[in-house]
C-alpha positions as CSV (number, residue, x, y, z in Angstrom):
1,X,135.5,49.3,46.7
2,X,138.9,50.0,45.8
3,X,141.8,48.5,48.0
4,X,142.9,50.6,50.8
5,X,146.7,51.5,50.5
6,X,148.9,49.8,53.2
7,X,149.7,52.3,55.9
8,X,150.7,50.3,58.8
9,X,149.6,47.0,60.7
10,X,146.2,47.5,62.3
11,X,147.4,46.0,65.8
12,X,148.5,49.3,67.0
13,X,145.6,51.3,65.9
14,X,142.4,52.2,67.8
15,X,140.5,51.8,64.5
16,X,141.9,50.5,61.2
17,X,141.3,52.5,58.0
18,X,138.7,51.1,55.8
19,X,138.5,53.7,53.1
20,X,141.3,55.0,50.9
21,X,140.8,58.6,52.2
22,X,141.2,57.5,55.8
23,X,144.1,55.5,54.9
24,X,146.0,58.4,53.3
25,X,145.1,60.4,56.4
26,X,146.8,57.8,58.5
27,X,150.0,57.9,56.4
28,X,150.1,61.7,56.5
29,X,149.9,61.4,60.4
30,X,152.6,58.9,60.5
31,X,154.9,60.7,58.2
32,X,154.3,63.8,60.2
33,X,155.1,62.1,63.5
34,X,158.5,60.7,61.6
35,X,159.6,64.2,60.8
36,X,158.8,65.6,64.1
37,X,160.8,62.8,65.8
38,X,163.7,63.9,64.0
39,X,163.2,67.8,64.7
40,X,162.3,67.7,68.3
41,X,162.8,64.1,69.6
42,X,160.4,61.9,71.4
43,X,160.0,63.8,74.8
44,X,158.9,66.9,72.9
45,X,156.6,65.2,70.5
46,X,152.8,65.8,71.0
47,X,149.7,64.6,69.2
48,X,148.8,68.3,68.6
49,X,152.0,69.0,66.8
50,X,151.6,65.9,64.7
51,X,148.1,67.0,63.8
52,X,149.2,70.4,62.7
53,X,152.1,69.1,60.7
54,X,149.9,66.6,59.0
55,X,147.1,69.2,58.4
56,X,144.4,67.1,60.0
57,X,142.2,67.9,63.0
58,X,143.4,66.6,66.3
59,X,140.4,64.4,66.4
60,X,141.7,62.4,63.4
61,X,144.9,61.7,65.3
62,X,142.8,60.2,68.4
63,X,140.6,58.2,66.1
64,X,143.7,56.2,65.4
65,X,145.8,56.5,68.3
66,X,145.2,57.0,72.0
67,X,148.7,58.8,72.7
68,X,152.1,59.4,71.0
69,X,153.4,56.0,72.3
70,X,150.9,54.3,70.2
71,X,151.7,56.4,67.3
72,X,155.3,55.8,67.7
73,X,154.6,52.1,67.7
74,X,152.8,52.3,64.8
75,X,155.5,53.9,63.0
76,X,157.9,51.1,64.1
77,X,155.4,48.7,62.6
78,X,155.4,50.4,59.4
79,X,159.2,50.6,59.5
80,X,159.2,46.7,59.8
81,X,156.7,46.2,57.1
82,X,158.9,48.4,54.6
83,X,162.0,46.7,55.7
84,X,160.6,43.3,55.1
85,X,159.2,44.4,51.6
86,X,162.8,45.7,50.6
87,X,164.5,42.6,51.8
88,X,162.1,40.3,49.9
89,X,162.5,42.5,46.7
90,X,166.3,42.3,47.0
91,X,166.3,38.6,47.3
92,X,163.9,38.1,44.6
93,X,165.9,35.9,42.0
94,X,168.7,35.6,44.2
95,X,170.7,32.2,44.6
96,X,169.1,31.0,47.9
97,X,172.4,31.4,49.9
98,X,172.4,32.9,53.4
99,X,175.4,35.3,52.5
100,X,173.0,37.0,50.0
101,X,170.2,37.0,52.7
102,X,172.6,38.4,55.3
103,X,173.8,41.3,52.8
104,X,170.0,42.1,52.0
105,X,169.1,42.4,55.5
106,X,172.0,44.4,56.8
107,X,172.2,46.7,53.7
108,X,168.5,47.5,53.7
109,X,168.7,48.3,57.5
110,X,171.5,50.6,56.9
111,X,169.6,52.3,54.0
112,X,166.7,52.8,56.4
113,X,169.0,54.0,59.2
114,X,170.5,56.6,57.0
115,X,167.4,57.9,55.0
116,X,163.9,57.1,56.7
117,X,162.6,60.0,58.8
118,X,162.2,59.1,62.5
119,X,164.0,55.8,62.2
120,X,167.0,56.9,64.2
121,X,164.8,57.1,67.2
122,X,162.1,54.5,66.6
123,X,163.6,52.0,63.9
124,X,161.5,48.8,64.8
125,X,160.8,50.0,68.3
126,X,164.2,49.5,69.8
127,X,165.0,53.0,71.0
128,X,161.7,53.9,72.6
129,X,159.8,51.4,74.8
130,X,156.5,51.7,73.2
131,X,153.4,49.6,73.8
132,X,153.2,46.4,75.7
133,X,154.4,44.0,72.8
134,X,157.3,41.8,73.0
135,X,160.9,43.2,72.5
136,X,161.3,44.3,69.0
137,X,164.4,42.2,68.1
138,X,162.3,39.2,69.0
139,X,159.7,40.5,66.5
140,X,162.4,41.2,63.8
141,X,163.7,37.7,64.3
142,X,160.2,36.2,64.0
143,X,159.7,38.2,60.7
144,X,163.1,37.1,59.2
145,X,162.2,33.5,60.2
146,X,159.0,33.7,58.3
147,X,160.6,35.6,55.5
148,X,163.8,33.7,55.0
149,X,162.9,30.2,55.8
150,X,161.7,29.2,52.4
151,X,164.6,31.2,50.7
152,X,167.1,29.2,52.5
153,X,165.1,25.9,52.2
154,X,164.9,25.4,56.0
155,X,162.5,24.6,58.4
156,X,161.0,27.9,60.4
157,X,161.8,26.0,63.6
158,X,163.1,27.3,67.0
159,X,166.6,26.6,66.0
160,X,166.4,28.9,63.0
161,X,164.6,31.6,65.1
162,X,167.3,31.5,67.7
163,X,170.0,31.8,65.1
164,X,168.3,35.0,63.6
165,X,167.6,36.3,67.0
166,X,171.3,36.0,68.0
167,X,172.3,37.6,64.6
168,X,169.7,40.6,65.0
169,X,170.8,41.3,68.5
170,X,174.4,41.4,67.5
171,X,173.7,43.6,64.4
172,X,171.5,45.8,66.4
173,X,174.2,46.5,69.0
174,X,177.1,47.1,66.5
175,X,175.1,49.2,64.1
176,X,174.0,51.5,66.8
177,X,177.6,51.6,68.0
178,X,178.6,52.6,64.3
179,X,176.1,55.4,64.4
180,X,177.2,56.7,67.7
181,X,180.8,56.9,66.6
182,X,179.9,58.7,63.2
183,X,176.6,60.3,62.0
184,X,176.4,58.3,58.9
185,X,177.7,55.0,60.5
186,X,181.3,54.2,60.9
187,X,182.2,52.1,57.9
188,X,184.9,50.1,59.8
189,X,182.6,49.1,62.5
190,X,179.9,48.1,60.1
191,X,182.6,46.1,58.1
192,X,183.6,44.2,61.4
193,X,179.8,43.6,62.3
194,X,179.4,42.1,58.6
195,X,182.4,39.9,59.3
196,X,181.2,38.8,62.6
197,X,177.8,37.9,61.4
198,X,179.3,36.0,58.4
199,X,181.4,33.8,60.8
200,X,178.6,33.2,63.1
201,X,176.2,32.3,60.3
202,X,178.7,30.1,58.5
203,X,179.1,27.9,61.4
204,X,175.4,27.7,62.1
205,X,173.9,27.5,58.6
206,X,176.6,25.9,56.3
């Protein structure tokens, strides 16, 4: 059997795809969900509209998701997977310094914020209280601890996780402020956020 292309983590799905055709259908559903979030917002999003946009029967949507909240949660999980992959790729061959890691994390987040459909509403789950999982920023901090501990040659312990959680919460607040001030993100606020994060991480990680 050919490997199934990655669509999203199976934890938010009623049933994980086991065949390529099923995985491709799931990808179309999530792509349609993301496009419609930008067009109509979360309140007016419906599973029927997603099915129509994706060109699949409504039963195909319900095969994977019980409701639109689960669908948005799966989209947030997919965003986190893609973000992690992009950060890892950016750091491949880098020098192992935390400044390179900070720039990779912040830059890739900004790229997604500006270009990924549906991200302005869902990102990693911050804007919509989806599912019953832990707070999204805690999950992002966990993922960064897992992803960056080896790169930084540090133990993935509670101290490192707390450091990343504080950095993620700070970046999240200031980046959202930047995008409220200007549609593409106010560059002066983003620059201030970067400097604040550098000062904090220098004190903790140097």
